[in-house]
N, C-alpha and C positions, 0 to 999 in steps of 0.2 A: 671596673670603672677606669683604671689607669693601667696601661701596659707599656713599659719601656723596654726597648730591645736594642742591645748592642750599640749604645751611644758612646761617642768619643767627643770630648770637649777640650778645646785648647784656649790658653791665654797667650796670644801671639804664637810663638813656636813651642811653648811649653805645654805638654799634655797634662791636663788636670784630671780627666776621667777617661778610663779605658774599658771598653766593652761592658758598660753597665746595663744589666738586665734585671728588671724587678716588676712586680705586680702589686696593685692595691685593689682589693675587692670591695664592692659596695658594702657600707656599714662597718667596715673594719677600722681599727686603729693600727697603723703601721709606723714603725720607728726606724730611723737610721742612727746608729751609734758608731763611734770611732774617735780616735785622737784628733787633736787640732791639725788641720791641714790634710785630713784624709779625703776631702772632697764632698763632704756632706752638704754644705751650703751651696756649692756649685751644682750639685744634683738638683736641689730644690729650685734654684734659679733657672736651670735649664728646663725643668718640667713646666714652670709657670711662664716661660717665654722670654725671660730677661736675658738669657744666654741662648745661643743657637748651637746645636751639635754639628760637628763637621761630618759625622757619620751616624747612622742609626735612625730609629723611628720611635715616636711617642704617640700612642693612641689614647685619647681621652674620650670616653663613652663611644668608642669605636671610630672616632674621627681622627685622622692624622693632624697633629698640631705642631710638629717640630719646626715648621717653617712659618708659623703664624706669629704675629706680634702679641705681646703680653695682654693688651686690652681685649683682644679677641678671646683669649683664654678666660679672662674675667667674665665676659658676657656669656660664655658657655657654662659658667658655674664653678670656676676655680678661683680660690682666693688665697693670696700669699701674705703671711704675717712675718715680716723680717725681724731679725733679732734686735733687741735694744729698746723695745717699747716706743717706736717712732710715732709721734703725734703732731698735729698742727698746734703748736704751742700757744699761739695768740687766740685761737678759737676756743670757745667753751667746750666742755665735755660733750654736751648734747649736739653742738654744731659739728664736732668731730664725727659723732655717730651718724649724723645726717649725711655727711660727706661720703660715708661708706655705702650709701644707698643710691649713688648717682647712676649706677648701671641698671637699676631696677625698672622693670616695665610696668609694675603695679604700685606706684608711689602711695596709693591709698592704704596699703598695708603697713606702711612705715611705722605708724603710731603703735600698732600691736607688737611689731618686732622690737621697737624701743623698749617696751615693757618687758619683753623676754630678756633682753640684755640687762636691764636693771635688776630683774629677778636673779639672773645668773651672777651678776656682780653688784651687790647692794651698795658698795662704796661709791660707785659711779652715779647712782641716783642721788646720793647725798651731795655730790659735788657737781651735779649736772650743769649748773650755771657758772661754775668757776672756770677760769682759763686753764687749758690743759697743761700749760707750762708750770702750774703750781702743784701738780700732782706728784706723789711719791713715785719711785721707780716701779713698785708693784702695781700701783694704780694706772700708770702709763701703759704697762704691759696688758692689764685688763682692758683698757680703753682701745688699745691697738687690736686686740682680739675681737672685742665688741664691734668695732668699726667694720672689721672684715665680715662678721656675722650679718651685718646690716645689708650686705649685698646678696644675702640669701643663697650662699653657695651650696653645692652638693659635695665639693671636695675642699677641705680646709688644710692648707699647708702652713705648718708652724715651724719657725726656725729658732731653736734654743729659747723656748718660752720661759724657762725658769732661770735663765742666766742672771746672776747677781742678786737673786731674791733670797730672803731669809727662809729657813726651813719651814716656818709656819705658812708663809706665803706660797712656798712650793707645794705644800700639801693642799692648800686651797685651790691653787691653779690646776693641779692634777685632777682634783675632784670636779672642777668646772669642765675640763676637757672630757672627762668620762660622761658628764651630764650632756654636753654638746653632742657626743656620739650616741648615747643611749636614748635620751629624751627628745632631742631634735632630729635624730636620724641622720646625722651628718658623718660622712666618711672623713677620717683624720689621718694625715700623713705628717709626721713630725721628725725633726732633728732635735736631739735632746742630749745634754751633757750630764744630766742627773740619771745615770745609767740604770740604777736599781729601780727608781720610780718609773722609768720608761718601760722596763721589762714587765713590771707588775701590770702596767696599763695596756700593753700591746698584744694584739692577736699574732703579729709577726714582727720579727726584728731582723734587720739587715745590718751586718757588721762591715764597715768599710775600713780599708787601710791603703794608703798611698794611691788613691784613685781607683781602687778595685773593690768589688764586693767579695769578701772572703768567706762569708757564712750567712745562711738564711735559717732562722729557727723560730719556733714558738717562744713568746716572751717568757712565760713561766718556766718552760723547760730549760731555756738558756740560763735563767736565774738559778736554777737548781744545780747547774754545773759549777762546781767550786773553783774551777780553773778558768772561768770565762774572761777574767781580766788579762790573762796571758795573751789573749787575741790582739791586744793593743801593743 
């Protein structure tokens, strides 16, 4: 579904990513892990079109997209959820979800997809008429993911979805990501700071350090390695 080959990304004259190559296969859950500043978020932003690589290619469903703007990526079926549970605070929960469907070509299906999101995140159904700014941090994160699901993507990019959440909410969120992948058939590519949870969830894990990918491994196999933390 996604093929990234030898991309280099710069912020001004500072090189942020060097020779990044990775693959995301259809129906997989793939995770990037690494320390702060390793280049994880930059990788996601480049894949979804918010940043442009100076060199390299990105193929999404066999189409080159590295030079296309982010809204084209969205219309092709890619959806990016930035870290921090960003929502339209003055709009209601349901209005936020409806905003996620603006790229849809079949708006008549929106009602059914709303119910799917509410089944996935029951707290949102209870708060659907409340302004999004009144939600807790965990609820905002759920809403941010739910809004992305409303665009009916084939590839969901998640940036630090568990950041700042309690252990109980982290467990709930990871279960929801697994359900999105298995029951909705959606491919998931995430950056995650909760390393152990990410390894349990993922078919493949890429480890990043200082703008490079230093290791690619199956999630469970990497978790079995007692010295995996030394990679950071």
